[in-house]
VEXROFI-835291 format. One line per 4 residues: number of its first residue (from 1); their letters; for each residue y, z, x of N, C-alpha, C. Coordinates in steps of 0.1 Angstrom, whole numbers, plus 5000, padded with zeros to 4 digits. Each point is the difference from the previous one (the first is absolute). Layout:
NUM> a> Y,Z,X,Y,Z,X,Y,Z,X; ...
END
This chain:
1> xxxx> 5160,4975,4626,4995,5014,5008,5008,5014,4998; 4994,5003,4996,5001,5014,4995,5011,5011,5013; 5008,5006,4996,5007,5010,5009,4996,5016,4998; 4995,5009,5006,4997,5007,5000,5006,5014,5010
5> xxxx> 5003,5011,4993,5013,5011,5006,4991,5014,4997; 4991,4999,5002,4988,5004,5001,5000,5008,5014; 5004,5005,5009,4996,5002,5015,4996,5015,4994; 4989,5007,5006,4998,5014,4997,4998,5011,5016
9> xxxx> 5004,4991,5009,4999,5007,5010,4999,4991,5016; 5007,5004,5009,4999,4993,5010,4993,5008,5012; 4987,4991,5012,4998,5006,5010,5001,4993,5012; 5004,5004,5004,5002,4989,5021,5004,4986,4994
13> xxxx> 4993,4988,4998,5006,4988,4997,4994,4996,4985; 4994,5009,4995,4997,5000,4988,5003,5003,4989; 5001,4993,4988,5007,5004,4985,4990,4999,4991; 4999,5012,4993,4990,4999,4991,5007,4999,4982
17> xxxx> 4997,4984,4995,5002,4998,4991,4991,5006,4984; 5008,5004,4996,4986,4999,4981,5005,4998,4993; 4989,4995,4990,5000,4990,4987,5006,4990,4997; 4995,4993,5011,4997,4983,4999,4993,4995,4991
21> xxxx> 4997,4986,4998,4990,4995,5000,4991,4994,5010; 4985,4993,4996,4993,5001,5012,5006,4996,5007; 5002,5002,5013,5005,4994,5009,4984,4993,5016; 5001,4987,5000,4992,5001,5014,4999,5005,5015
25> xxxx> 4993,5000,5005,5000,5009,5015,5008,4989,5011; 5005,5004,5007,5006,4992,5011,5009,4990,4995; 5009,5002,4985,5011,4994,4993,5010,5002,5012; 5012,4991,5000,5015,5001,5003,5008,5007,4990
29> xxxx> 5006,5009,5004,5014,5009,4994,5011,4995,5004; 5006,4999,4992,5017,5006,5003,5008,5009,4997; 5007,5004,5007,5003,5017,4993,5017,4996,5003; 5006,5008,4987,5020,4999,5003,5000,5010,4998
33> xxxx> 5011,5004,5010,5001,5008,5001,5014,5007,4991; 5007,5009,4998,5012,5007,4991,5013,4989,5012; 5000,5000,5014,5010,4997,5002,5002,4984,4998; 4983,4993,4995,5003,4982,5001,4988,4995,5015
37> xxxx> 4997,5007,5004,4993,4997,5014,4986,4995,4992; 4989,4995,5007,4991,4993,4997,4989,5002,5011; 4989,5011,4997,4993,5000,5011,4981,4989,4996; 4996,5006,5008,4981,4990,4997,4996,5010,4999
41> xxxx> 4990,4999,4992,4985,5008,5000,4987,4996,5002; 4993,5007,4998,4988,4994,4996,4985,5011,4991; 4996,4994,4993,4992,5012,4993,4987,5002,5008; 4995,5013,5008,4993,5002,5003,4991,5010,4995
45> xxxx> 5005,5000,4986,4987,5013,4991,5003,4996,4979; 4991,4995,4998,5002,5002,4985,4989,5005,4992; 5008,5005,4990,4993,5008,4992,5000,5001,4983; 4996,5005,4990,5004,5003,4989,5015,5007,4999
49> xxxx> 5003,5009,5009,5010,5011,4995,5007,4997,5014; 5002,4996,5010,5009,5001,5013,4996,4984,5006; 5012,4996,5005,5000,4987,5014,5004,5006,5012; 4997,4996,5008,5002,5008,5012,5002,4984,5005
53> xxxx> 5017,5000,5007,5009,4989,5004,5003,5002,5016; 4995,4997,5008,5008,4999,5015,5009,4992,5003; 5009,5006,5007,5016,4994,5001,5003,4996,5015; 4999,4986,5002,5002,4993,5013,5017,5006,5007
57> xxxx> 5007,5000,4996,5014,5006,5004,4999,5016,5001; 4990,5003,4994,5007,5018,5002,5005,5005,4985; 4998,5014,4997,5001,5003,4987,5016,5008,4998; 5006,5001,5014,5012,5003,4996,5010,4991,4993
61> xxxx> 5005,5009,4989,5013,5001,4991,4993,4993,4988; 4986,5000,4999,4990,4996,4985,5001,5011,4995; 5004,5008,4990,5000,5008,4989,4997,4999,4989; 4993,5009,4991,4999,4997,4980,5005,4986,4994
65> xxxx> 5012,5003,5005,5010,4988,4991,5000,4985,5006; 4985,5001,5010,4998,4983,5006,4992,4992,4988; 5002,4990,5004,4995,4991,4990,4987,4993,5003; 4985,4999,5000,4988,4994,5006,4997,4990,4994
69> xxxx> 4996,4984,5007,4995,4993,4989,4992,4989,5006; 4988,5001,4996,4985,4993,5007,4999,4987,4995; 5001,4993,5009,5002,4985,4997,4984,4995,4999; 4989,5009,5001,4989,4992,4997,4997,4987,5008
73> xxxx> 5004,5004,5011,4994,4991,5014,4997,5008,5009; 4991,4992,5015,4999,5012,5011,5006,4990,5010; 5001,5009,5013,5005,4996,5009,4998,4991,5007; 5010,4987,5005,4994,4992,5004,5010,4993,5013
77> xxxx> 4995,4991,5009,5006,4994,5011,5004,4991,4996; 5009,4992,5005,5010,4992,4998,4989,4991,5019; 4994,4990,4997,4993,4993,5013,5004,4983,5000; 5000,4999,5011,5001,4988,5006,5003,4996,5014
81> xxxx> 5002,4990,5003,4998,4992,5013,5006,5005,5008; 5013,5005,4992,5013,5002,5006,5003,5014,5007; 4988,5009,4997,4996,5014,5009,5003,5001,5013; 4989,4987,5003,5002,5003,5015,5012,4999,5007
85> xxxx> 5000,5009,5008,5014,5003,5010,5006,5009,4991; 5000,5005,4992,5011,5013,4992,4994,5011,5001; 5005,5009,5000,5003,5014,4998,5000,5009,4988; 4990,5006,4992,5002,5000,4987,4998,5019,5001
89> xxxx> 5006,5007,4991,4995,5014,4999,4989,5002,4992; 5000,5019,4998,4982,5000,4996,4999,4994,4986; 5010,4995,4993,4999,4995,4988,4999,4985,5000; 5003,4992,5006,5000,4983,5006,5016,4996,4994
93> xxxx> 5008,5011,5003,5016,4992,4999,5001,4997,5014; 5010,4984,5003,5004,5002,5014,5012,5011,5003; 4995,5006,5013,5009,5008,5009,5010,4990,5011; 4996,4985,5002,5004,4997,5014,5012,4989,4993
97> xxxx> 5005,5008,4993,5018,4993,4997,4998,4980,4996; 4983,5000,5000,5001,4982,4989,5002,5001,4991; 4995,4991,4990,5003,4999,4989,4983,5004,4994; 5001,5001,4987,4990,5007,4990,4989,4990,4999
101> xxxx> 4986,5004,5003,4984,4989,5005,5004,4994,4985; 4998,4990,5001,4999,4988,4984,4988,5000,5003; 4992,5009,4986,4988,5001,4995,4994,4983,4999; 4990,5000,5008,4988,4987,4993,4990,5009,4989
105> xxxx> 4999,5008,5003,4992,5010,4991,5002,5016,4998; 4998,5004,4991,4998,5018,4999,4989,5003,4998; 4993,5004,5011,4987,5008,5000,5002,5014,4997; 4987,5009,4994,4997,5010,4996,4997,5012,5014
109> xxxx> 5006,5011,5008,5000,5004,5008,4988,5005,5006; 4988,5002,4987,4990,5010,4998,4993,4993,5005; 4998,4981,4998,4991,4995,5004,4987,5000,4996; 4988,4996,4999,4987,4997,4994,4993,5005,5016
113> xxxx> 4987,5006,5001,4993,5006,5013,4992,4983,4998; 4993,4996,5010,4993,4992,5004,4986,5003,4995; 4994,4987,4990,4986,5006,4997,4992,4995,5013; 4989,5012,5002,4991,4997,5011,4994,4992,4999
117> xxxx> 4997,4990,4990,4993,4987,5004,5005,4992,5002; 5017,4998,5001,5007,4987,5001,5003,5005,5011; 5000,5010,5009,5004,5004,5011,4989,4995,5016; 5004,4988,5003,4993,4993,5014,5003,5010,5012
121> xxxx> 4990,4996,5006,4998,5013,5013,5010,4996,5013; 5009,5008,5006,5010,4998,5008,4992,4994,5012; 5007,4987,5008,4993,5001,5010,5010,4995,5012; 5014,4995,5002,5006,4994,5008,5006,5014,5005
125> xxxx> 4997,4998,5014,5009,5005,5012,5014,5004,4994; 5007,5010,4999,5016,5003,5007,5003,5005,5012; 5007,4987,5011,5005,5008,5008,5012,5006,5004; 4998,5015,5002,5016,5007,4998,5009,4998,5014
129> xxxx> 4990,4998,5013,5002,5000,5014,5004,5015,5004; 4991,5008,4994,4999,5011,5006,4985,5003,5001; 4996,5002,5015,4989,5001,5002,4988,5005,4996; 5004,5019,4999,4993,5009,4991,4995,4997,4989
133> xxxx> 5010,4993,4991,4997,4995,4985,4994,4986,5004; 5001,4992,5001,4994,4986,5005,4983,4998,5005; 4997,5015,5013,4991,4994,5002,4987,5010,4995; 5006,5011,4995,4991,5016,5000,5002,4999,4983
137> xxxx> 5010,5000,4990,5004,4999,4989,5005,4990,4989; 4995,4992,5004,5007,4982,4998,5003,5003,4985; 5007,4992,4994,5008,5001,4987,4998,4989,4997; 4991,4995,4990,4997,4989,4991,5007,4998,4987
141> xxxx> 5004,4989,5004,5005,4995,4982,4994,5001,4988; 5009,5008,4996,4993,5002,4983,4999,5020,4999; 5002,5006,5015,4996,5013,5004,5007,5011,4995; 4999,5012,4996,5006,5012,5005,5000,5007,5006
145> xxxx> 5011,4998,5011,4995,5012,5008,5013,5009,5007; 4997,5012,4996,5014,5011,4998,4999,5004,5016; 5016,5004,5004,5003,5005,5018,4999,5016,4994; 4995,5008,5008,5000,5011,4999,5010,5008,5008
149> xxxx> 5008,5007,4998,5013,5003,5010,5004,5015,4996; 5007,5006,5014,5004,5012,4992,5020,5000,5005; 5009,5008,4997,5006,5003,4996,5010,5000,5015; 5007,4991,5005,5006,4996,5009,4993,4991,5010
153> xxxx> 4991,4993,4997,4990,4988,5004,5008,4987,4999; 4999,4991,5011,5005,4987,4996,4991,4987,4988; 4999,5006,4992,4987,4995,4988,5014,4990,4993; 5014,5002,4998,5006,4987,4997,5003,4989,5013
157> xxxx> 5001,5004,5006,5001,4988,5015,4983,4992,5002; 4992,5008,5001,4990,4995,4995,4998,4985,4988; 5002,5007,4989,5001,4993,4985,5010,4988,5003; 5011,5005,5009,5010,4988,5000,4992,4987,5014
161> xxxx> 4993,5008,5009,4995,4987,5008,4991,4992,4996; 4993,5005,4987,4989,4995,4989,5004,4987,4999; 5013,5006,4988,5009,4992,4990,5003,4988,5011; 5002,4999,5011,5011,4987,5009,4986,4993,5009
165> xxxx> 4989,5010,5001,4991,4986,5006,4993,5003,4993; 4991,5000,4990,4988,4994,4991,4999,4989,4998; 4988,4993,5005,4998,4989,4994,4988,4998,5001; 4991,4988,4986,4986,4997,5003,5000,4989,5016
169> xxxx> 4996,4995,5006,5003,4996,5014,4986,4984,4996; 5007,4990,5005,5000,4987,4995,4997,4995,4990; 5005,5003,4991,5005,4998,4988,5019,4998,4996; 5003,4989,4997,5017,5003,4992,4996,4999,4988
173> xxxx> 5007,5012,4997,4999,5008,4986,5008,5008,4996; 5008,4999,4987,5009,5004,4997,4993,5017,4999; 5008,5008,5008,5001,5013,5002,5011,5012,4997; 5000,5008,4989,5010,5008,4996,4997,5012,5003
177> xxxx> 5013,5010,5006,4993,5012,4996,5013,5007,4992; 4997,5010,4993,5008,5012,4993,4995,5009,5001; 5013,5011,5004,5002,5010,5011,5005,5009,4984; 4995,5016,5003,5007,5005,4985,5000,5011,5009
181> xxxx> 5011,5006,4998,5003,5013,5008,5003,5013,4989; 4998,5007,4995,4998,5009,4996,5007,5015,5002; 5010,5002,4996,5005,5020,5005,5001,4998,5011; 5009,4989,5010,5005,4998,5016,5015,5004,4997
185> xxxx> 5004,5005,5014,5014,5002,4999,5011,4987,5000; 5013,5007,5000,5004,4985,5006,5002,4992,5012; 4996,5007,5005,5000,5001,5018,4984,4988,4994; 4993,5005,5002,4987,4995,5001,5002,4985,4989
189> xxxx> 5008,5000,4988,5001,4985,4996,5008,4997,5007; 5009,4998,5010,5004,4994,5007,4995,4996,5012; 4991,5006,5002,4992,4997,5012,4990,4989,4998; 4994,5000,4989,4992,4992,4991,5008,4990,5001
193> xxxx> 5012,4998,4990,5009,4987,4998,5002,4994,5009; 5003,5006,5014,5008,4996,5012,4987,4992,5007; 4990,5006,5002,4992,4993,5003,4993,4988,5001; 4993,4999,4980,5001,4989,4992,5008,4992,5004
197> xxxx> 5016,4999,5005,5008,4991,5002,5001,4995,5014; 4997,5009,5007,5000,4992,5013,4994,4994,5008; 4982,5003,4991,4992,4993,5006,4998,4990,4994; 5009,4990,4986,4995,4994,4994,4991,5002,4989
201> xxxx> 4988,5013,4999,4992,5000,4989,5007,5003,4986; 5014,5002,4999,5003,4999,4988,4996,4987,4988; 5003,4991,5012,5000,4988,4994,4981,4998,4989; 4993,5005,5002,4988,4998,4998,4993,5016,4992
205> xxxx> 5016,5007,4995,4992,5013,4999,5012,5003,4983; 4992,5010,4992,5009,5009,4993,4999,5013,4999; 5011,5008,5005,5003,5011,5002,5007,5010,4985; 4987,5008,4997,5003,5013,4991,5003,5009,5003
209> xxxx> 5012,5006,5001,5005,5012,5008,5002,5012,4986; 4993,5009,5001,5008,5015,4991,5000,5012,5010; 5010,5004,5002,5010,5011,5008,4994,5012,4993; 5002,5006,5012,4999,5012,4995,5005,5009,4993
213> xxxx> 5013,4999,4996,5010,5000,4993,5000,4995,4983; 4987,4995,4997,4997,4989,4988,4996,5008,4992; 4998,5001,4988,4991,5006,4995,4988,4999,4998; 4986,5012,5000,4993,4998,5005,4991,4995,4991
217> xxxx> 5000,4994,4985,4996,4991,4995,5000,4987,5002; 5010,4998,5005,5002,4984,5006,4992,4998,5010; 4996,5009,5009,4989,5004,5012,4986,4995,4992; 4997,5000,4986,4987,5000,4996,5000,4984,4998
221> xxxx> 5010,4994,4996,5003,4986,5000,4998,4991,5008; 5005,5007,5014,5000,4986,5012,4991,4996,5006; 4986,5008,5000,4987,4992,5001,4999,4993,4992; 4995,5001,4988,5001,4990,4991,5006,4986,4997
225> xxxx> 5012,5001,5003,5008,4992,5002,4996,4991,5012; 5000,5006,5014,4994,4989,5006,4989,4997,5000; 4989,5003,4993,4987,4995,5000,5001,4987,4986; 5010,5002,4989,5005,4990,4991,5003,4988,5009
229> xxxx> 5013,5002,5010,5005,4986,5005,4991,4997,5009; 4987,5007,5005,4987,4994,5008,4992,4991,4993; 4993,5005,4991,4991,4992,4993,5008,4988,4994; 5015,5003,4998,5008,4985,4992,4995,4989,5010
233> xxxx> 5008,5003,5016,4998,4993,5014,4986,4995,4997; 4991,5011,5002,4983,4995,4999,4995,4991,4991; 4999,5005,4994,4997,4992,4985,4999,4990,4996; 5018,4999,4999,5008,4990,4989,5004,4994,5010
237> xxxx> 5002,4999,5013,5003,4989,5011,4990,4994,5009; 4992,5009,5004,4989,5003,5014,5003,5006,5007; 5012,5010,5009,5002,5002,5006,4986,5011,5003; 5003,4999,5015,4992,5015,5007,5012,5010,5001
241> xxxx> 4997,5012,4991,5011,5014,5001,4994,5007,5010; 5010,5009,5008,4996,5015,5005,5007,5007,4996; 4998,5010,4994,5007,5008,4988,5001,5018,5009; 5014,5006,5006,4999,5004,5011,5001,5009,4993
245> xxxx> 4993,5020,4992,5008,5009,4997,5002,5008,5005; 5015,5009,4999,5001,5010,5010,5017,5011,4993; 4992,5013,4997,4989,5008,5005,4993,5004,4984; 4990,4997,5000,4989,5006,4988,5004,5014,4994
249> xxxx> 4997,5008,5018,5009,5012,4990,5004,5007,4994; 5012,4991,5003,5010,5002,4994,5003,4996,4985; 4993,4986,5000,4993,5000,4987,4991,5009,4993; 4991,5006,5004,4992,5008,5002,5009,5015,4989
253> xxxx> 5011,5006,5010,5010,5011,4997,5007,5001,4988; 5003,4986,5001,5007,4999,4986,4991,4996,4987; 4987,4996,5003,4988,5003,4986,5004,5017,4997; 4997,5007,5012,4996,5013,4998,5015,5006,4992
257> xxxx> 5012,4995,5001,5012,5005,4996,4997,4996,4986; 5000,4989,4990,5005,4996,4992,4984,5004,4996; 4988,5004,5004,4988,5007,4991,5009,5016,4998; 5008,5006,5005,5004,5015,5002,5007,4999,4991
261> xxxx> 5009,4992,5000,5014,4998,4988,4990,4995,4984; 4989,4995,5003,4995,5003,4990,4988,5008,4992; 5000,5007,5006,4994,5017,5003,4986,4998,4997; 4995,4989,5006,4981,4996,5005,4996,5011,5008
265> xxxx> 4990,4999,4996,4988,5009,5009,4998,4996,5009; 5005,5005,5013,4996,4993,5013,4985,5000,5010; 4999,4989,5005,4988,4999,5007,5002,5007,5015; 4992,4992,5005,5001,5007,5018,5016,5005,5006
269> xxxx> 5006,5007,5005,5008,5002,5007,5015,4996,4991; 4992,5001,4988,5013,4997,4992,5004,4985,4990; 4989,4991,5011,5002,4988,4994,4993,4995,4987; 5006,4994,4994,4991,4998,4981,4988,4995,5003
273> xxxx> 4995,5006,4993,4979,4997,5003,4998,4981,4996; 5010,4988,4994,5000,4991,4996,5006,4991,5019; 5003,5008,5008,5006,4992,5013,4990,4990,5003; 4986,5004,5005,4988,4988,5002,5001,4991,4992
277> xxxx> 5002,4996,4984,5002,4991,4992,5012,4995,5003; 5010,5006,5003,5016,4996,5004,4998,4989,5009; 4995,5009,5007,5004,4992,5015,4986,4983,5000; 4986,5004,4993,4994,4984,5002,5005,4996,4991
281> xxxx> 5008,5002,4987,5007,4988,4997,5009,4991,5005; 5003,5007,5013,5010,4990,5008,4992,4996,5015; 4996,5008,5001,4986,4992,5011,4995,4983,5002; 4994,5008,4984,4988,4988,4994,5006,4994,4997
285> xxxx> 5015,4991,5001,5005,4989,5001,5003,4994,5012; 4987,5004,5009,5001,4992,5012,4988,4986,4994; 5004,4990,5008,4985,4993,5000,4999,4986,5001; 4992,4991,4995,4999,4991,5002,4996,4996,4991
289> xxxx> 5000,4987,4989,4998,4998,4987,4992,4988,5001; 4984,4996,4998,4993,4987,4999,5009,4990,4991; 5004,4986,5012,5002,4988,4990,5021,5002,5001; 5003,5009,5010,5018,5003,4998,5000,5000,5016
293> xxxx> 5011,4994,5006,5000,4995,5013,5007,5013,5007; 5008,5005,4989,5004,5016,5013,4991,5015,4998; 5008,5007,5006,4995,5011,5002,5007,5011,5001; 5000,5013,5002,5011,5017,4998,4986,5001,5011
297> xxxx> 5013,5006,5009,4990,5012,5010,5012,5008,4998; 4995,5017,5007,5005,5009,4996,4998,5008,5008; 5015,5004,5005,4997,5009,5012,5013,5014,5000; 4993,5006,4991,5005,5014,4998,5006,5010,5010
301> xxxx> 5006,5006,5000,5001,5013,5012,5006,5012,4993; 4992,5008,5005,5009,5010,4992,4996,5017,5012; 5013,5010,4998,4998,5006,5014,4990,5010,4996; 4992,5009,5005,4990,5009,4999,5006,5013,4999
305> xxxx> 5002,5009,4987,5008,5017,5003,4995,5003,5012; 5005,5014,5012,4996,5002,5006,4989,4994,5008; 5001,4988,5003,4986,4991,5008,4988,5003,4995; 5001,5006,4986,4984,5001,4996,4995,4986,4991
309> xxxx> 4984,4998,5009,5000,4990,4992,4994,4998,4988; 4995,5013,4994,4993,5003,4989,5009,5000,4988; 5016,5006,5001,5006,5000,4993,4996,4988,4987; 5006,5007,4989,4995,4991,4988,5003,4988,5003
313> xxxx> 5011,4994,5005,5009,4987,5000,4988,4991,5006; 5003,5003,5014,4989,4992,5009,4983,5002,4996; 4998,5009,4993,4985,5002,4998,4999,4989,4986; 5004,5003,4991,4997,4989,4988,5003,4985,5007
317> xxxx> 5012,5002,5005,5000,4984,5007,4995,4990,5008; 4991,5010,5008,4988,4996,5004,4988,4993,4995; 4996,5011,4992,4991,4996,4987,5005,4988,4994; 5008,4993,4997,5006,4989,4995,5002,4988,5009
321> xxxx> 5003,5003,5014,5002,4988,5005,4993,4994,5010; 4999,4990,5007,4989,4997,5011,5005,5005,5011; 4996,5015,5006,5003,5002,5011,5011,5006,5000; 5005,5002,5013,5012,5003,5007,5004,5000,5013
325> xxxx> 5014,5003,5005,5003,4998,5009,5010,5012,5004; 4991,5011,5011,5013,5011,5000,5003,5002,5012; 5017,5011,5000,5004,4996,5010,5003,5013,5005; 4997,4998,5013,5000,5014,5010,5008,5008,5004
329> xxxx> 5004,5009,4998,5014,5005,5004,4996,5007,5024; 4992,5000,5001,4997,5004,5014,5004,4985,5003; 4996,4992,4998,5003,4984,5006,5010,5000,5004; 5009,5004,4984,5015,4998,4998,5009,5009,5015
333> xxxx> 4994,5008,4997,5008,5014,5011,4998,4993,5014; 4991,4992,5006,5001,4993,5015,5004,4991,4995; 5010,4994,4989,5002,4988,5006,4997,4986,4997; 4987,4999,4994,4995,4991,4989,5003,5000,4989
337> xxxx> 5006,4981,5000,5001,4992,4993,4991,4987,4993; 4997,4999,4990,4995,5004,4992,4989,5013,5000; 5002,5012,4992,4994,5014,5001,4985,4998,4993; 4992,4990,5001,4998,4998,4994,4980,5007,5001
341> xxxx> 4993,5008,4992,4987,5008,5006,4987,4994,4997; 4999,4991,5007,4985,4988,4997,4990,5009,4996; 5001,5015,5000,4985,5005,4999,4995,5003,4984; 5012,5008,4993,4998,4997,4987,5004,4992,4990
345> xxxx> 5007,4990,5004,5003,4986,4994,4989,4993,4999; 4998,4989,4989,4992,4996,4994,5004,4990,4994; 4993,4985,4999,5003,4990,4992,4988,4994,4993; 4998,5005,4984,4982,4997,4996,4998,4986,4997
349> xxxx> 5015,4990,5004,4997,4986,4999,4998,4996,5010; 5003,5003,5014,5002,4999,5013,4988,4983,5000; 4988,5005,4998,4992,4994,5004,4998,4989,4989; 5005,4997,4994,5004,4986,4986,5009,4990,5010
353> xxxx> 5010,5008,5008,5013,4989,5009,4999,5001,5016; 4985,5001,5000,5002,4994,5016,4989,4996,4999; 4998,4993,5015,4989,4990,5006,5005,4992,5003; 4988,4989,5004,5002,4982,5002,5004,4993,4992
357> xxxx> 5014,4991,5002,5009,4995,4990,5013,5007,4992; 4995,5013,5005,5008,5011,4989,5012,5004,5013; 4989,5013,5012,5007,5003,5009,4994,4995,5010; 4992,5008,5003,4991,4991,5013,4989,5005,5002
361> xxxx> 4985,4998,5006,4990,5002,4998,4999,5015,5006; 5002,5004,5011,5004,5012,5002,5007,5014,4998; 5004,4997,4989,5010,5005,4994,4993,5016,4995; 4988,5000,4989,4995,5011,4999,4995,5013,5009
365> xxxx> 4994,4987,5009,4993,5013,5015,5009,5005,5005; 5012,4989,5005,5009,5007,5008,5010,5010,4995; 5000,5003,4985,5009,5012,4992,4985,5009,5002; 4991,5004,4995,4990,5010,5001,4994,5006,5012
369> xxxx> 5004,4993,5010,4999,5002,5013,5011,5009,5009; 5012,4992,5000,5014,5009,5001,5002,5008,4993; 4993,5003,4985,4998,5014,4988,4997,5007,5009; 4987,4999,5004,4986,5005,5005,5006,5013,5017
373> xxxx> 5004,4987,5006,5011,5008,5012,5010,5006,5001; 5005,4999,4993,5012,5007,4996,4998,5013,4992; 4991,5002,4989,4996,5014,4995,4994,5009,5014; 4994,4992,5003,4993,5012,5013,5007,5003,5011
377> xxxx> 5010,4991,5001,5015,5002,5015,5008,5008,4990; 5000,5004,4989,5007,5012,4993,4997,5007,5001; 4983,5006,4998,4991,5011,5001,4998,5006,5010; 5003,4991,5012,4998,5003,5016,5015,5010,5006
381> xxxx> 5015,4992,4991,5011,5006,5000,4995,5021,4998; 4995,5000,4990,4998,5015,4995,4991,5006,5013; 4991,4992,5005,4992,5006,5011,5002,5007,5010; 5016,4988,5007,5007,5005,5008,5007,5004,5003
385> xxxx> 5007,5003,4985,5014,5017,4999,4988,5009,5005; 4984,5002,4998,4994,5010,5000,4993,5001,5020; 4993,4988,5001,4996,5002,5016,5007,4994,5011; 5012,4994,4993,5007,4989,5005,4992,4984,5008
389> xxxx> 5008,4993,5001,4994,4986,5005,4991,4997,5013; 5002,5011,5007,4988,4998,5016,4988,5005,4990; 4999,5006,4991,4988,5002,5000,4989,4989,4993; 5008,4986,4992,4996,4993,4996,4989,4990,5011
393> xxxx> 4992,4996,4993,4996,4985,5007,5007,4990,5000; 4994,4991,5007,5009,4987,5005,4999,4994,4986; 4991,4997,4991,5004,4995,4986,5006,5004,4991; 4995,5014,5000,5012,5010,4993,5019,4995,5003
397> xxxx> 4998,4997,5010,5015,5000,5006,5005,4983,4994; 4993,4996,4999,5000,4985,5000,5003,4994,4984; 4997,5012,4990,5003,4999,4985,5011,5005,5002; 5001,5011,5009,5015,5008,4995,5010,4990,5001
401> xxxx> 4998,4993,5018,5010,4993,5002,5000,4987,4987; 4988,4993,4994,5004,4994,4984,5007,5002,4995; 4998,5011,4993,5011,5011,4997,5016,4995,4998; 5002,5009,5010,5013,4998,5009,5010,4987,5000
405> xxxx> 4991,4986,5002,5002,4989,4999,5003,4996,4987; 4988,5004,4992,4996,4992,4986,5018,5005,4995; 4997,5011,4997,5020,5005,4997,5010,4993,5005; 5002,4999,5014,5012,4999,5006,4997,4981,4997
409> xxxx> 4993,4991,5002,5001,4989,4998,4995,4994,4988; 4992,5003,4996,4992,4996,4981,5007,5005,4992; 5000,5013,5004,5013,5002,4982,5011,4998,5003; 5007,5003,5008,5014,5002,5006,5006,4983,5001
413> xxxx> 5008,4996,4985,5006,4989,5003,5018,5003,4997; 5008,4988,5008,5012,5002,4997,5005,4995,4983; 5007,5006,4995,5003,4995,4985,5003,4987,4998; 5004,4995,5008,4997,4986,4995,4989,4988,5003
417> xxxx> 4991,5009,5009,4985,4993,5007,4995,4995,4987; 4995,4987,4996,4991,4994,4997,4992,4994,5003; 4988,5004,5004,4987,4997,5005,4992,4993,4988; 4999,4986,5013,4987,4992,4994,4986,5006,4997
421> xxxx> 4994,4996,4989,4978,5009,5003,5000,4994,5013; 5002,4997,5006,4990,4990,5014,5007,5008,5008; 5012,5003,5001,5009,5012,5010,4992,5011,4998; 5001,5005,4989,4992,5014,4996,4985,5004,5000
425> xxxx> 4993,4986,5000,4980,5004,5004,5006,4996,5020; 5007,4990,5005,5000,5003,5013,5002,5013,5006; 5008,5003,4994,5006,5013,5005,4990,5013,5002; 4992,5000,4988,4989,5006,4998,4991,4999,5012
429> xxxx> 4996,4990,5003,4990,4997,5006,5005,5005,5013; 5011,4996,5009,5012,5005,5008,4989,5017,5001; 5003,5008,4991,5000,5010,4998,4991,5005,5003; 4985,4994,4992,4987,5003,5006,4996,4998,5007
433> xxxx> 5004,4991,5011,4996,5000,5012,5001,5013,5010; 5006,5011,4994,5001,5011,5012,4991,5006,4996; 4986,4997,4991,4993,5006,5000,4987,4994,5005; 4993,5007,5006,4982,4990,5003,4999,4994,4993
437> xxxx> 4994,4990,4999,4995,4987,4998,4987,5006,4984; 4995,5010,5008,4988,5001,4989,4997,5012,4993; 5017,5004,5004,5002,5012,4988,5008,4989,4988; 5002,4990,4996,5006,4992,4992,4987,4996,4992
441> xxxx> 4995,5009,4991,4987,4997,4994,5003,4995,4986; 5008,5002,4992,5011,4994,4991,5000,4988,4998; 4998,4985,5015,5002,4993,5000,4988,4988,5005; 4999,4990,4993,4988,4990,5001,4999,4995,5015
445> xxxx> 4992,4997,5008,4999,4998,5016,5007,4988,4997; 5000,4986,4994,5001,4990,4993,5019,5000,5005; 5002,5007,4994,5021,5006,4996,5003,5008,5013; 4988,5006,5009,5008,5008,5006,5004,4984,5011
449> xxxx> 4984,4992,5001,5000,4988,5013,5016,4988,4997; 4999,5002,4988,5012,4993,4993,5016,5001,5005; 5001,5014,5000,5016,5006,4997,5000,5005,5015; 4992,5008,5006,5005,5013,5004,4997,4991,5013
453> xxx> 5000,4997,5003,5002,4991,5017,5016,4994,4997; 4998,4995,4991,5011,4990,4997,5015,5005,5002; 5003,5016,4992,5006,5007,5001,5009,5007,5015
END
């Protein structure tokens, strides 16, 4: 392997190397500084004239006298079952004072997209213990269901609650959580680690932490590391894996930063034009493969800049994923946790994972009826603001009361409350009892007879 001393420019986390032999994209690079320090990098762009290298540890100290060595290999993650219970940095190295992970295999972090023909249709219901998700935006094994949040909202608490409580009911199976955090503060990192340790969730988890003061380029490999670990547990050992990625907005900001350093022509709001493709290469690594026991389910979390759901990051994510769970600032102001707004939320695979023998025969109809009644109750609040509650009919007052009770009892839960799907649906019937029976137009007479009287 030749060493080159042909660095002609340094821009942000990038170095530009001239006069090299043909170099492969995503190759690993070692950079030797004049003071003897070694830094690691990865080839970001390659052409006949120049090779662009992103440096993981930052470019401080690198000058034209630094030598660059191309190793002819891509970035790989050391994987083994010993990873369970470990806390790693964004590049897959232990930061929990434990020993190095002795690899059973070294896997390329780029991974392969799942062939559409070999995908199996997701159908197993995952119980998160959170009523608004389980009843109305059901998570199905193999799905990718993002959480759209705003800055300052408790999306991390909700993610941790799901990480602790998620399970497939009625089945004793190997269930693993891979938690990857990108661009978080030291305080948030401590919060995550303490929560995982205190609740015992760490035993069945692998945690990847990329901190805000870590280089931006490391942020770009963190989710790929997490998904590579997830695929290893799912397809090599038959585990069912839930991958939680927070915060995808920080990932996209790093993508924009690197794009600016490369002097690329920007797309919408300065983000690179290939951001859609880049996000899709990660989101599409979720799924169930025919003939394989394991599965990968994804729960990406992103904070919407300025609470704008039309911002490029949530907009593109919505195109690729199978629905979204939207957090509402107004509910948070009222002190409601988890502040999930069921009206703009959606799970496109919900119908595949609910019904008799999966959840319960009344699940779909109860969900539809609550959605319709809550939507009407919310509309009436606008009317009350104009004409006052006294001007409403008795029927409208009941819908208004339903909306209040729905937020106070169904949406609101404590941070450690793990409701079963039966408890959630029973609570739904109890709330629907507020409305006149003839208004329950989305529920069949048979189900009304079976459940309405018994609640």
